[in-house]
PQR file of N, CA, C, O and H, with PARSE charges and radii, in Angstrom:
ATOM      1  N   UNK A   1      61.626  68.929 118.678 -0.4000 1.5000
ATOM      2  CA  UNK A   1      61.628  70.368 118.871 -0.0000 2.0000
ATOM      3  C   UNK A   1      63.048  70.921 118.812  0.5500 1.7000
ATOM      4  O   UNK A   1      63.299  71.953 118.189 -0.5500 1.4000
ATOM      5  N   UNK A   2      63.972  70.223 119.469 -0.4000 1.5000
ATOM      6  CA  UNK A   2      65.356  70.693 119.482 -0.0000 2.0000
ATOM      7  C   UNK A   2      65.966  70.675 118.082  0.5500 1.7000
ATOM      8  O   UNK A   2      66.757  71.551 117.732 -0.5500 1.4000
ATOM      9  H   UNK A   2      63.768  69.386 119.976  0.4000 1.0000
ATOM     10  N   UNK A   3      65.596  69.673 117.283 -0.4000 1.5000
ATOM     11  CA  UNK A   3      66.130  69.595 115.925 -0.0000 2.0000
ATOM     12  C   UNK A   3      65.645  70.761 115.076  0.5500 1.7000
ATOM     13  O   UNK A   3      66.393  71.281 114.248 -0.5500 1.4000
ATOM     14  H   UNK A   3      64.954  68.961 117.567  0.4000 1.0000
ATOM     15  N   UNK A   4      64.409  71.170 115.274 -0.4000 1.5000
ATOM     16  CA  UNK A   4      63.881  72.272 114.467 -0.0000 2.0000
ATOM     17  C   UNK A   4      64.533  73.591 114.842  0.5500 1.7000
ATOM     18  O   UNK A   4      64.588  74.501 114.015 -0.5500 1.4000
ATOM     19  H   UNK A   4      63.801  70.747 115.946  0.4000 1.0000
ATOM     20  N   UNK A   5      65.025  73.721 116.056 -0.4000 1.5000
ATOM     21  CA  UNK A   5      65.736  74.932 116.460 -0.0000 2.0000
ATOM     22  C   UNK A   5      67.221  74.860 116.113  0.5500 1.7000
ATOM     23  O   UNK A   5      67.855  75.885 115.863 -0.5500 1.4000
ATOM     24  H   UNK A   5      64.981  72.982 116.729  0.4000 1.0000
ATOM     25  N   UNK A   6      67.762  73.668 116.098 -0.4000 1.5000
ATOM     26  CA  UNK A   6      69.186  73.500 115.840 -0.0000 2.0000
ATOM     27  C   UNK A   6      69.547  73.815 114.389  0.5500 1.7000
ATOM     28  O   UNK A   6      70.564  74.462 114.139 -0.5500 1.4000
ATOM     29  H   UNK A   6      67.247  72.836 116.301  0.4000 1.0000
ATOM     30  N   UNK A   7      68.746  73.376 113.444 -0.4000 1.5000
ATOM     31  CA  UNK A   7      69.053  73.605 112.038 -0.0000 2.0000
ATOM     32  C   UNK A   7      69.091  75.083 111.672  0.5500 1.7000
ATOM     33  O   UNK A   7      70.068  75.514 111.060 -0.5500 1.4000
ATOM     34  H   UNK A   7      67.920  72.851 113.647  0.4000 1.0000
ATOM     35  N   UNK A   8      68.086  75.880 112.010 -0.4000 1.5000
ATOM     36  CA  UNK A   8      68.177  77.317 111.687 -0.0000 2.0000
ATOM     37  C   UNK A   8      69.341  78.010 112.397  0.5500 1.7000
ATOM     38  O   UNK A   8      69.975  78.896 111.824 -0.5500 1.4000
ATOM     39  H   UNK A   8      67.292  75.530 112.507  0.4000 1.0000
ATOM     40  N   UNK A   9      69.622  77.620 113.623 -0.4000 1.5000
ATOM     41  CA  UNK A   9      70.744  78.226 114.348 -0.0000 2.0000
ATOM     42  C   UNK A   9      72.064  77.889 113.663  0.5500 1.7000
ATOM     43  O   UNK A   9      72.936  78.749 113.536 -0.5500 1.4000
ATOM     44  H   UNK A   9      69.107  76.900 114.089  0.4000 1.0000
ATOM     45  N   UNK A  10      72.212  76.660 113.228 -0.4000 1.5000
ATOM     46  CA  UNK A  10      73.417  76.249 112.518 -0.0000 2.0000
ATOM     47  C   UNK A  10      73.554  77.009 111.202  0.5500 1.7000
ATOM     48  O   UNK A  10      74.650  77.444 110.847 -0.5500 1.4000
ATOM     49  H   UNK A  10      71.504  75.961 113.331  0.4000 1.0000
ATOM     50  N   UNK A  11      72.462  77.169 110.488 -0.4000 1.5000
ATOM     51  CA  UNK A  11      72.493  77.916 109.229 -0.0000 2.0000
ATOM     52  C   UNK A  11      72.913  79.364 109.461  0.5500 1.7000
ATOM     53  O   UNK A  11      73.705  79.911 108.693 -0.5500 1.4000
ATOM     54  H   UNK A  11      71.572  76.816 110.776  0.4000 1.0000
ATOM     55  N   UNK A  12      72.392  79.983 110.509 -0.4000 1.5000
ATOM     56  CA  UNK A  12      72.738  81.379 110.792 -0.0000 2.0000
ATOM     57  C   UNK A  12      74.221  81.515 111.130  0.5500 1.7000
ATOM     58  O   UNK A  12      74.838  82.526 110.795 -0.5500 1.4000
ATOM     59  H   UNK A  12      71.749  79.539 111.132  0.4000 1.0000
ATOM     60  N   UNK A  13      74.793  80.524 111.781 -0.4000 1.5000
ATOM     61  CA  UNK A  13      76.219  80.564 112.101 -0.0000 2.0000
ATOM     62  C   UNK A  13      77.088  80.387 110.859  0.5500 1.7000
ATOM     63  O   UNK A  13      78.165  80.975 110.764 -0.5500 1.4000
ATOM     64  H   UNK A  13      74.292  79.702 112.053  0.4000 1.0000
ATOM     65  N   UNK A  14      76.625  79.582 109.913 -0.4000 1.5000
ATOM     66  CA  UNK A  14      77.422  79.288 108.726 -0.0000 2.0000
ATOM     67  C   UNK A  14      77.163  80.244 107.567  0.5500 1.7000
ATOM     68  O   UNK A  14      77.943  80.263 106.615 -0.5500 1.4000
ATOM     69  H   UNK A  14      75.750  79.103 109.990  0.4000 1.0000
ATOM     70  N   UNK A  15      76.113  81.025 107.614 -0.4000 1.5000
ATOM     71  CA  UNK A  15      75.764  81.916 106.508 -0.0000 2.0000
ATOM     72  C   UNK A  15      76.885  82.882 106.133  0.5500 1.7000
ATOM     73  O   UNK A  15      77.141  83.044 104.940 -0.5500 1.4000
ATOM     74  H   UNK A  15      75.479  81.010 108.388  0.4000 1.0000
ATOM     75  N   UNK A  16      77.568  83.532 107.075 -0.4000 1.5000
ATOM     76  CA  UNK A  16      78.666  84.425 106.672 -0.0000 2.0000
ATOM     77  C   UNK A  16      79.784  83.701 105.926  0.5500 1.7000
ATOM     78  O   UNK A  16      80.397  84.273 105.025 -0.5500 1.4000
ATOM     79  H   UNK A  16      77.360  83.400 108.044  0.4000 1.0000
ATOM     80  N   UNK A  17      80.051  82.469 106.288 -0.4000 1.5000
ATOM     81  CA  UNK A  17      81.092  81.710 105.588 -0.0000 2.0000
ATOM     82  C   UNK A  17      80.685  81.441 104.146  0.5500 1.7000
ATOM     83  O   UNK A  17      81.516  81.533 103.242 -0.5500 1.4000
ATOM     84  H   UNK A  17      79.553  82.004 107.020  0.4000 1.0000
ATOM     85  N   UNK A  18      79.414  81.109 103.920 -0.4000 1.5000
ATOM     86  CA  UNK A  18      78.940  80.885 102.558 -0.0000 2.0000
ATOM     87  C   UNK A  18      78.944  82.180 101.759  0.5500 1.7000
ATOM     88  O   UNK A  18      79.278  82.172 100.575 -0.5500 1.4000
ATOM     89  H   UNK A  18      78.740  81.035 104.654  0.4000 1.0000
ATOM     90  N   UNK A  19      78.584  83.271 102.379 -0.4000 1.5000
ATOM     91  CA  UNK A  19      78.567  84.559 101.685 -0.0000 2.0000
ATOM     92  C   UNK A  19      79.977  84.965 101.290  0.5500 1.7000
ATOM     93  O   UNK A  19      80.187  85.458 100.181 -0.5500 1.4000
ATOM     94  H   UNK A  19      78.312  83.277 103.341  0.4000 1.0000
ATOM     95  N   UNK A  20      80.939  84.769 102.168 -0.4000 1.5000
ATOM     96  CA  UNK A  20      82.322  85.107 101.840 -0.0000 2.0000
ATOM     97  C   UNK A  20      82.833  84.214 100.721  0.5500 1.7000
ATOM     98  O   UNK A  20      83.551  84.674  99.834 -0.5500 1.4000
ATOM     99  H   UNK A  20      80.768  84.369 103.068  0.4000 1.0000
ATOM    100  N   UNK A  21      82.470  82.958 100.761 -0.4000 1.5000
ATOM    101  CA  UNK A  21      82.893  82.054  99.701 -0.0000 2.0000
ATOM    102  C   UNK A  21      82.345  82.515  98.365  0.5500 1.7000
ATOM    103  O   UNK A  21      83.010  82.363  97.340 -0.5500 1.4000
ATOM    104  H   UNK A  21      81.887  82.585 101.483  0.4000 1.0000
ATOM    105  N   UNK A  22      81.144  83.076  98.357 -0.4000 1.5000
ATOM    106  CA  UNK A  22      80.600  83.551  97.096 -0.0000 2.0000
ATOM    107  C   UNK A  22      81.414  84.724  96.568  0.5500 1.7000
ATOM    108  O   UNK A  22      81.579  84.844  95.354 -0.5500 1.4000
ATOM    109  H   UNK A  22      80.604  83.200  99.189  0.4000 1.0000
ATOM    110  N   UNK A  23      81.931  85.594  97.435 -0.4000 1.5000
ATOM    111  CA  UNK A  23      82.811  86.679  96.992 -0.0000 2.0000
ATOM    112  C   UNK A  23      84.084  86.093  96.401  0.5500 1.7000
ATOM    113  O   UNK A  23      84.560  86.552  95.363 -0.5500 1.4000
ATOM    114  H   UNK A  23      81.797  85.496  98.422  0.4000 1.0000
ATOM    115  N   UNK A  24      84.625  85.095  97.051 -0.4000 1.5000
ATOM    116  CA  UNK A  24      85.846  84.477  96.547 -0.0000 2.0000
ATOM    117  C   UNK A  24      85.618  83.839  95.181  0.5500 1.7000
ATOM    118  O   UNK A  24      86.489  83.905  94.314 -0.5500 1.4000
ATOM    119  H   UNK A  24      84.237  84.723  97.894  0.4000 1.0000
ATOM    120  N   UNK A  25      84.460  83.226  94.982 -0.4000 1.5000
ATOM    121  CA  UNK A  25      84.194  82.601  93.686 -0.0000 2.0000
ATOM    122  C   UNK A  25      83.996  83.652  92.594  0.5500 1.7000
ATOM    123  O   UNK A  25      84.414  83.443  91.456 -0.5500 1.4000
ATOM    124  H   UNK A  25      83.752  83.172  95.686  0.4000 1.0000
ATOM    125  N   UNK A  26      83.366  84.774  92.926 -0.4000 1.5000
ATOM    126  CA  UNK A  26      83.203  85.855  91.947 -0.0000 2.0000
ATOM    127  C   UNK A  26      84.565  86.445  91.595  0.5500 1.7000
ATOM    128  O   UNK A  26      84.840  86.712  90.425 -0.5500 1.4000
ATOM    129  H   UNK A  26      83.026  84.944  93.851  0.4000 1.0000
ATOM    130  N   UNK A  27      85.411  86.650  92.591 -0.4000 1.5000
ATOM    131  CA  UNK A  27      86.758  87.172  92.339 -0.0000 2.0000
ATOM    132  C   UNK A  27      87.531  86.209  91.439  0.5500 1.7000
ATOM    133  O   UNK A  27      88.228  86.643  90.522 -0.5500 1.4000
ATOM    134  H   UNK A  27      85.187  86.433  93.541  0.4000 1.0000
ATOM    135  N   UNK A  28      87.413  84.928  91.691 -0.4000 1.5000
ATOM    136  CA  UNK A  28      88.122  83.938  90.870 -0.0000 2.0000
ATOM    137  C   UNK A  28      87.620  83.967  89.424  0.5500 1.7000
ATOM    138  O   UNK A  28      88.418  83.853  88.493 -0.5500 1.4000
ATOM    139  H   UNK A  28      86.847  84.576  92.436  0.4000 1.0000
ATOM    140  N   UNK A  29      86.312  84.117  89.230 -0.4000 1.5000
ATOM    141  CA  UNK A  29      85.744  84.223  87.877 -0.0000 2.0000
ATOM    142  C   UNK A  29      86.296  85.432  87.135  0.5500 1.7000
ATOM    143  O   UNK A  29      86.714  85.326  85.982 -0.5500 1.4000
ATOM    144  H   UNK A  29      85.664  84.210  89.986  0.4000 1.0000
ATOM    145  N   UNK A  30      86.296  86.575  87.801 -0.4000 1.5000
ATOM    146  CA  UNK A  30      86.801  87.810  87.192 -0.0000 2.0000
ATOM    147  C   UNK A  30      88.289  87.675  86.899  0.5500 1.7000
ATOM    148  O   UNK A  30      88.764  88.116  85.852 -0.5500 1.4000
ATOM    149  H   UNK A  30      85.956  86.661  88.738  0.4000 1.0000
ATOM    150  N   UNK A  31      89.016  87.068  87.819 -0.4000 1.5000
ATOM    151  CA  UNK A  31      90.455  86.867  87.634 -0.0000 2.0000
ATOM    152  C   UNK A  31      90.725  86.043  86.379  0.5500 1.7000
ATOM    153  O   UNK A  31      91.616  86.378  85.599 -0.5500 1.4000
ATOM    154  H   UNK A  31      88.630  86.710  88.669  0.4000 1.0000
ATOM    155  N   UNK A  32      89.967  84.976  86.180 -0.4000 1.5000
ATOM    156  CA  UNK A  32      90.147  84.141  84.993 -0.0000 2.0000
ATOM    157  C   UNK A  32      89.858  84.918  83.711  0.5500 1.7000
ATOM    158  O   UNK A  32      90.570  84.754  82.720 -0.5500 1.4000
ATOM    159  H   UNK A  32      89.243  84.704  86.814  0.4000 1.0000
ATOM    160  N   UNK A  33      88.838  85.751  83.714 -0.4000 1.5000
ATOM    161  CA  UNK A  33      88.518  86.552  82.527 -0.0000 2.0000
ATOM    162  C   UNK A  33      89.652  87.515  82.201  0.5500 1.7000
ATOM    163  O   UNK A  33      89.994  87.699  81.033 -0.5500 1.4000
ATOM    164  H   UNK A  33      88.260  85.884  84.519  0.4000 1.0000
ATOM    165  N   UNK A  34      90.236  88.128  83.223 -0.4000 1.5000
ATOM    166  CA  UNK A  34      91.341  89.072  83.006 -0.0000 2.0000
ATOM    167  C   UNK A  34      92.557  88.329  82.468  0.5500 1.7000
ATOM    168  O   UNK A  34      93.213  88.803  81.541 -0.5500 1.4000
ATOM    169  H   UNK A  34      89.958  87.978  84.172  0.4000 1.0000
ATOM    170  N   UNK A  35      92.860  87.178  83.038 -0.4000 1.5000
ATOM    171  CA  UNK A  35      93.994  86.372  82.574 -0.0000 2.0000
ATOM    172  C   UNK A  35      93.766  85.919  81.134  0.5500 1.7000
ATOM    173  O   UNK A  35      94.694  85.927  80.325 -0.5500 1.4000
ATOM    174  H   UNK A  35      92.327  86.793  83.792  0.4000 1.0000
ATOM    175  N   UNK A  36      92.533  85.525  80.812 -0.4000 1.5000
ATOM    176  CA  UNK A  36      92.215  85.101  79.445 -0.0000 2.0000
ATOM    177  C   UNK A  36      92.357  86.239  78.438  0.5500 1.7000
ATOM    178  O   UNK A  36      92.509  85.991  77.242 -0.5500 1.4000
ATOM    179  H   UNK A  36      91.780  85.519  81.469  0.4000 1.0000
ATOM    180  N   UNK A  37      92.308  87.482  78.909 -0.4000 1.5000
ATOM    181  CA  UNK A  37      92.513  88.642  78.036 -0.0000 2.0000
ATOM    182  C   UNK A  37      93.989  88.999  77.900  0.5500 1.7000
ATOM    183  O   UNK A  37      94.320  90.026  77.307 -0.5500 1.4000
ATOM    184  H   UNK A  37      92.184  87.684  79.881  0.4000 1.0000
ATOM    185  N   UNK A  38      94.872  88.177  78.435 -0.4000 1.5000
ATOM    186  CA  UNK A  38      96.298  88.359  78.230 -0.0000 2.0000
ATOM    187  C   UNK A  38      97.046  89.100  79.321  0.5500 1.7000
ATOM    188  O   UNK A  38      98.228  89.400  79.151 -0.5500 1.4000
ATOM    189  H   UNK A  38      94.603  87.343  78.917  0.4000 1.0000
ATOM    190  N   UNK A  39      96.402  89.402  80.430 -0.4000 1.5000
ATOM    191  CA  UNK A  39      97.083  90.090  81.532 -0.0000 2.0000
ATOM    192  C   UNK A  39      97.657  89.029  82.474  0.5500 1.7000
ATOM    193  O   UNK A  39      96.907  88.205  82.997 -0.5500 1.4000
ATOM    194  H   UNK A  39      95.442  89.158  80.568  0.4000 1.0000
ATOM    195  N   UNK A  40      98.979  89.036  82.699 -0.4000 1.5000
ATOM    196  CA  UNK A  40      99.565  88.058  83.627 -0.0000 2.0000
ATOM    197  C   UNK A  40      98.991  88.213  85.042  0.5500 1.7000
ATOM    198  O   UNK A  40      98.707  89.323  85.490 -0.5500 1.4000
ATOM    199  H   UNK A  40      99.589  89.705  82.274  0.4000 1.0000
ATOM    200  N   UNK A  41      98.830  87.094  85.728 -0.4000 1.5000
ATOM    201  CA  UNK A  41      98.205  87.085  87.056 -0.0000 2.0000
ATOM    202  C   UNK A  41      98.964  87.921  88.075  0.5500 1.7000
ATOM    203  O   UNK A  41      98.358  88.448  89.008 -0.5500 1.4000
ATOM    204  H   UNK A  41      99.061  86.191  85.364  0.4000 1.0000
ATOM    205  N   UNK A  42     100.280  88.053  87.915 -0.4000 1.5000
ATOM    206  CA  UNK A  42     101.043  88.827  88.893 -0.0000 2.0000
ATOM    207  C   UNK A  42     101.074  90.324  88.582  0.5500 1.7000
ATOM    208  O   UNK A  42     101.729  91.092  89.286 -0.5500 1.4000
ATOM    209  H   UNK A  42     100.772  87.625  87.157  0.4000 1.0000
ATOM    210  N   UNK A  43     100.364  90.740  87.525 -0.4000 1.5000
ATOM    211  CA  UNK A  43     100.314  92.164  87.159 -0.0000 2.0000
ATOM    212  C   UNK A  43      99.074  92.887  87.685  0.5500 1.7000
ATOM    213  O   UNK A  43      98.903  94.076  87.418 -0.5500 1.4000
ATOM    214  H   UNK A  43      99.831  90.116  86.953  0.4000 1.0000
ATOM    215  N   UNK A  44      98.209  92.198  88.424 -0.4000 1.5000
ATOM    216  CA  UNK A  44      97.003  92.839  88.939 -0.0000 2.0000
ATOM    217  C   UNK A  44      96.560  92.163  90.226  0.5500 1.7000
ATOM    218  O   UNK A  44      97.013  91.070  90.567 -0.5500 1.4000
ATOM    219  H   UNK A  44      98.348  91.232  88.641  0.4000 1.0000
ATOM    220  N   UNK A  45      95.666  92.840  90.928 -0.4000 1.5000
ATOM    221  CA  UNK A  45      95.059  92.242  92.116 -0.0000 2.0000
ATOM    222  C   UNK A  45      93.577  92.578  92.137  0.5500 1.7000
ATOM    223  O   UNK A  45      93.149  93.603  91.607 -0.5500 1.4000
ATOM    224  H   UNK A  45      95.299  93.728  90.651  0.4000 1.0000
ATOM    225  N   UNK A  46      92.814  91.713  92.747 -0.4000 1.5000
ATOM    226  CA  UNK A  46      91.378  91.897  92.942 -0.0000 2.0000
ATOM    227  C   UNK A  46      91.093  91.745  94.424  0.5500 1.7000
ATOM    228  O   UNK A  46      91.591  90.825  95.073 -0.5500 1.4000
ATOM    229  H   UNK A  46      93.162  90.880  93.178  0.4000 1.0000
ATOM    230  N   UNK A  47      90.290  92.650  94.951 -0.4000 1.5000
ATOM    231  CA  UNK A  47      89.956  92.587  96.366 -0.0000 2.0000
ATOM    232  C   UNK A  47      88.507  93.026  96.553  0.5500 1.7000
ATOM    233  O   UNK A  47      88.029  93.923  95.858 -0.5500 1.4000
ATOM    234  H   UNK A  47      89.885  93.397  94.423  0.4000 1.0000
ATOM    235  N   UNK A  48      87.810  92.387  97.497 -0.4000 1.5000
ATOM    236  CA  UNK A  48      86.436  92.764  97.829 -0.0000 2.0000
ATOM    237  C   UNK A  48      86.457  93.713  99.016  0.5500 1.7000
ATOM    238  O   UNK A  48      87.062  93.416 100.046 -0.5500 1.4000
ATOM    239  H   UNK A  48      88.198  91.658  98.061  0.4000 1.0000
ATOM    240  N   UNK A  49      85.794  94.854  98.871 -0.4000 1.5000
ATOM    241  CA  UNK A  49      85.708  95.836  99.957 -0.0000 2.0000
ATOM    242  C   UNK A  49      84.240  96.198 100.173  0.5500 1.7000
ATOM    243  O   UNK A  49      83.453  96.160  99.227 -0.5500 1.4000
ATOM    244  H   UNK A  49      85.302  95.095  98.034  0.4000 1.0000
ATOM    245  N   UNK A  50      83.862  96.547 101.399 -0.4000 1.5000
ATOM    246  CA  UNK A  50      82.480  96.970 101.655 -0.0000 2.0000
ATOM    247  C   UNK A  50      82.119  98.188 100.800  0.5500 1.7000
ATOM    248  O   UNK A  50      82.983  99.000 100.467 -0.5500 1.4000
ATOM    249  H   UNK A  50      84.501  96.577 102.167  0.4000 1.0000
ATOM    250  N   UNK A  51      80.857  98.303 100.455 -0.4000 1.5000
ATOM    251  CA  UNK A  51      80.392  99.399  99.597 -0.0000 2.0000
ATOM    252  C   UNK A  51      80.825 100.767 100.097  0.5500 1.7000
ATOM    253  O   UNK A  51      81.217 101.616  99.296 -0.5500 1.4000
ATOM    254  H   UNK A  51      80.156  97.643 100.725  0.4000 1.0000
ATOM    255  N   UNK A  52      80.764 100.998 101.397 -0.4000 1.5000
ATOM    256  CA  UNK A  52      81.088 102.327 101.920 -0.0000 2.0000
ATOM    257  C   UNK A  52      82.575 102.656 101.825  0.5500 1.7000
ATOM    258  O   UNK A  52      82.957 103.817 101.974 -0.5500 1.4000
ATOM    259  H   UNK A  52      80.445 100.308 102.047  0.4000 1.0000
ATOM    260  N   UNK A  53      83.420 101.654 101.579 -0.4000 1.5000
ATOM    261  CA  UNK A  53      84.854 101.888 101.420 -0.0000 2.0000
ATOM    262  C   UNK A  53      85.290 101.864  99.956  0.5500 1.7000
ATOM    263  O   UNK A  53      86.441 102.176  99.650 -0.5500 1.4000
ATOM    264  H   UNK A  53      83.110 100.712 101.458  0.4000 1.0000
ATOM    265  N   UNK A  54      84.392 101.500  99.059 -0.4000 1.5000
ATOM    266  CA  UNK A  54      84.759 101.300  97.656 -0.0000 2.0000
ATOM    267  C   UNK A  54      85.193 102.593  96.974  0.5500 1.7000
ATOM    268  O   UNK A  54      86.106 102.569  96.150 -0.5500 1.4000
ATOM    269  H   UNK A  54      83.457 101.247  99.308  0.4000 1.0000
ATOM    270  N   UNK A  55      84.569 103.706  97.294 -0.4000 1.5000
ATOM    271  CA  UNK A  55      84.912 104.964  96.632 -0.0000 2.0000
ATOM    272  C   UNK A  55      86.308 105.451  97.010  0.5500 1.7000
ATOM    273  O   UNK A  55      86.957 106.126  96.211 -0.5500 1.4000
ATOM    274  H   UNK A  55      83.827 103.725  97.964  0.4000 1.0000
ATOM    275  N   UNK A  56      86.780 105.123  98.208 -0.4000 1.5000
ATOM    276  CA  UNK A  56      88.106 105.548  98.646 -0.0000 2.0000
ATOM    277  C   UNK A  56      89.201 104.595  98.168  0.5500 1.7000
ATOM    278  O   UNK A  56      90.382 104.941  98.207 -0.5500 1.4000
ATOM    279  H   UNK A  56      86.252 104.575  98.856  0.4000 1.0000
ATOM    280  N   UNK A  57      88.825 103.417  97.725 -0.4000 1.5000
ATOM    281  CA  UNK A  57      89.813 102.414  97.325 -0.0000 2.0000
ATOM    282  C   UNK A  57      90.491 102.813  96.016  0.5500 1.7000
ATOM    283  O   UNK A  57      89.858 103.353  95.109 -0.5500 1.4000
ATOM    284  H   UNK A  57      87.866 103.136  97.693  0.4000 1.0000
ATOM    285  N   UNK A  58      91.777 102.537  95.941 -0.4000 1.5000
ATOM    286  CA  UNK A  58      92.521 102.761  94.705 -0.0000 2.0000
ATOM    287  C   UNK A  58      92.154 101.649  93.728  0.5500 1.7000
ATOM    288  O   UNK A  58      92.135 100.477  94.102 -0.5500 1.4000
ATOM    289  H   UNK A  58      92.291 102.098  96.678  0.4000 1.0000
ATOM    290  N   UNK A  59      91.867 102.002  92.501 -0.4000 1.5000
ATOM    291  CA  UNK A  59      91.565 101.000  91.489 -0.0000 2.0000
ATOM    292  C   UNK A  59      90.199 101.210  90.881  0.5500 1.7000
ATOM    293  O   UNK A  59      89.530 102.215  91.121 -0.5500 1.4000
ATOM    294  H   UNK A  59      91.883 102.954  92.196  0.4000 1.0000
ATOM    295  N   UNK A  60      89.804 100.233  90.085 -0.4000 1.5000
ATOM    296  CA  UNK A  60      88.555 100.296  89.332 -0.0000 2.0000
ATOM    297  C   UNK A  60      87.585  99.245  89.860  0.5500 1.7000
ATOM    298  O   UNK A  60      87.972  98.103  90.112 -0.5500 1.4000
ATOM    299  H   UNK A  60      90.348  99.416  89.889  0.4000 1.0000
ATOM    300  N   UNK A  61      86.340  99.631  90.025 -0.4000 1.5000
ATOM    301  CA  UNK A  61      85.307  98.686  90.452 -0.0000 2.0000
ATOM    302  C   UNK A  61      84.943  97.824  89.248  0.5500 1.7000
ATOM    303  O   UNK A  61      84.537  98.341  88.207 -0.5500 1.4000
ATOM    304  H   UNK A  61      86.026 100.558  89.820  0.4000 1.0000
ATOM    305  N   UNK A  62      85.090  96.505  89.394 -0.4000 1.5000
ATOM    306  CA  UNK A  62      84.833  95.599  88.278 -0.0000 2.0000
ATOM    307  C   UNK A  62      83.730  94.586  88.577  0.5500 1.7000
ATOM    308  O   UNK A  62      83.402  93.759  87.726 -0.5500 1.4000
ATOM    309  H   UNK A  62      85.420  96.086  90.240  0.4000 1.0000
ATOM    310  N   UNK A  63      83.159  94.643  89.771 -0.4000 1.5000
ATOM    311  CA  UNK A  63      82.096  93.707  90.102 -0.0000 2.0000
ATOM    312  C   UNK A  63      81.592  93.918  91.510  0.5500 1.7000
ATOM    313  O   UNK A  63      82.026  94.825  92.221 -0.5500 1.4000
ATOM    314  H   UNK A  63      83.426  95.314  90.463  0.4000 1.0000
ATOM    315  N   UNK A  64      80.665  93.060  91.896 -0.4000 1.5000
ATOM    316  CA  UNK A  64      80.105  93.117  93.247 -0.0000 2.0000
ATOM    317  C   UNK A  64      79.767  91.706  93.688  0.5500 1.7000
ATOM    318  O   UNK A  64      79.665  90.793  92.869 -0.5500 1.4000
ATOM    319  H   UNK A  64      80.312  92.323  91.319  0.4000 1.0000
ATOM    320  N   UNK A  65      79.596  91.538  94.990 -0.4000 1.5000
ATOM    321  CA  UNK A  65      79.267  90.226  95.530 -0.0000 2.0000
ATOM    322  C   UNK A  65      78.564  90.395  96.874  0.5500 1.7000
ATOM    323  O   UNK A  65      78.336  91.510  97.343 -0.5500 1.4000
ATOM    324  H   UNK A  65      79.679  92.280  95.655  0.4000 1.0000
ATOM    325  N   UNK A  66      78.233  89.274  97.468 -0.4000 1.5000
ATOM    326  CA  UNK A  66      77.582  89.228  98.779 -0.0000 2.0000
ATOM    327  C   UNK A  66      76.334  90.112  98.792  0.5500 1.7000
ATOM    328  O   UNK A  66      76.196  91.020  99.612 -0.5500 1.4000
ATOM    329  H   UNK A  66      78.418  88.368  97.086  0.4000 1.0000
ATOM    330  N   UNK A  67      75.437  89.817  97.860 -0.4000 1.5000
ATOM    331  CA  UNK A  67      74.181  90.571  97.719 -0.0000 2.0000
ATOM    332  C   UNK A  67      74.419  92.060  97.537  0.5500 1.7000
ATOM    333  O   UNK A  67      73.704  92.893  98.094 -0.5500 1.4000
ATOM    334  H   UNK A  67      75.549  89.080  97.194  0.4000 1.0000
ATOM    335  N   UNK A  68      75.436  92.378  96.749 -0.4000 1.5000
ATOM    336  CA  UNK A  68      75.799  93.754  96.403 -0.0000 2.0000
ATOM    337  C   UNK A  68      76.186  94.602  97.616  0.5500 1.7000
ATOM    338  O   UNK A  68      76.026  95.823  97.590 -0.5500 1.4000
ATOM    339  H   UNK A  68      76.017  91.701  96.296  0.4000 1.0000
ATOM    340  N   UNK A  69      76.690  93.973  98.669 -0.4000 1.5000
ATOM    341  CA  UNK A  69      77.182  94.728  99.824 -0.0000 2.0000
ATOM    342  C   UNK A  69      78.690  94.942  99.747  0.5500 1.7000
ATOM    343  O   UNK A  69      79.249  95.733 100.506 -0.5500 1.4000
ATOM    344  H   UNK A  69      76.820  92.982  98.690  0.4000 1.0000
ATOM    345  N   UNK A  70      79.342  94.238  98.832 -0.4000 1.5000
ATOM    346  CA  UNK A  70      80.777  94.389  98.607 -0.0000 2.0000
ATOM    347  C   UNK A  70      81.027  94.701  97.140  0.5500 1.7000
ATOM    348  O   UNK A  70      80.316  94.207  96.265 -0.5500 1.4000
ATOM    349  H   UNK A  70      78.887  93.596  98.215  0.4000 1.0000
ATOM    350  N   UNK A  71      82.035  95.518  96.871 -0.4000 1.5000
ATOM    351  CA  UNK A  71      82.484  95.809  95.513 -0.0000 2.0000
ATOM    352  C   UNK A  71      83.834  95.130  95.312  0.5500 1.7000
ATOM    353  O   UNK A  71      84.629  95.014  96.244 -0.5500 1.4000
ATOM    354  H   UNK A  71      82.614  95.920  97.581  0.4000 1.0000
ATOM    355  N   UNK A  72      84.077  94.688  94.096 -0.4000 1.5000
ATOM    356  CA  UNK A  72      85.353  94.071  93.759 -0.0000 2.0000
ATOM    357  C   UNK A  72      86.191  95.111  93.031  0.5500 1.7000
ATOM    358  O   UNK A  72      85.777  95.662  92.011 -0.5500 1.4000
ATOM    359  H   UNK A  72      83.431  94.782  93.339  0.4000 1.0000
ATOM    360  N   UNK A  73      87.372  95.366  93.572 -0.4000 1.5000
ATOM    361  CA  UNK A  73      88.263  96.406  93.066 -0.0000 2.0000
ATOM    362  C   UNK A  73      89.434  95.760  92.325  0.5500 1.7000
ATOM    363  O   UNK A  73      90.089  94.853  92.840 -0.5500 1.4000
ATOM    364  H   UNK A  73      87.707  94.918  94.400  0.4000 1.0000
ATOM    365  N   UNK A  74      89.683  96.247  91.105 -0.4000 1.5000
ATOM    366  CA  UNK A  74      90.801  95.802  90.272 -0.0000 2.0000
ATOM    367  C   UNK A  74      91.904  96.842  90.340  0.5500 1.7000
ATOM    368  O   UNK A  74      91.662  98.032  90.138 -0.5500 1.4000
ATOM    369  H   UNK A  74      89.151  96.983  90.687  0.4000 1.0000
ATOM    370  N   UNK A  75      93.119  96.385  90.628 -0.4000 1.5000
ATOM    371  CA  UNK A  75      94.278  97.272  90.658 -0.0000 2.0000
ATOM    372  C   UNK A  75      95.378  96.637  89.821  0.5500 1.7000
ATOM    373  O   UNK A  75      95.736  95.477  90.021 -0.5500 1.4000
ATOM    374  H   UNK A  75      93.316  95.419  90.793  0.4000 1.0000
ATOM    375  N   UNK A  76      95.906  97.407  88.887 -0.4000 1.5000
ATOM    376  CA  UNK A  76      97.010  96.917  88.056 -0.0000 2.0000
ATOM    377  C   UNK A  76      98.331  97.349  88.668  0.5500 1.7000
ATOM    378  O   UNK A  76      98.453  98.481  89.135 -0.5500 1.4000
ATOM    379  H   UNK A  76      95.615  98.350  88.724  0.4000 1.0000
ATOM    380  N   UNK A  77      99.320  96.469  88.673 -0.4000 1.5000
ATOM    381  CA  UNK A  77     100.631  96.755  89.272 -0.0000 2.0000
ATOM    382  C   UNK A  77     101.603  97.179  88.213  0.5500 1.7000
ATOM    383  O   UNK A  77     102.762  97.463  88.517 -0.5500 1.4000
ATOM    384  H   UNK A  77      99.221  95.550  88.294  0.4000 1.0000
TER
END
């Protein structure tokens, strides 16, 4: 009985870490595509922001992650 309760509880504790990692992997994918198009890595930044903050963020929305609750913002330096 304890094992059946322990596994779901452990999953619920670790779920935010997995979700954040998925944002990081999406950002890394987008970063590689931009670099492959000839833009040096130090000339831009990518950041994930919550949907409600995305419209106020400086830059262009280039993707989404974490079940579309975060937008990925591209800013050129």
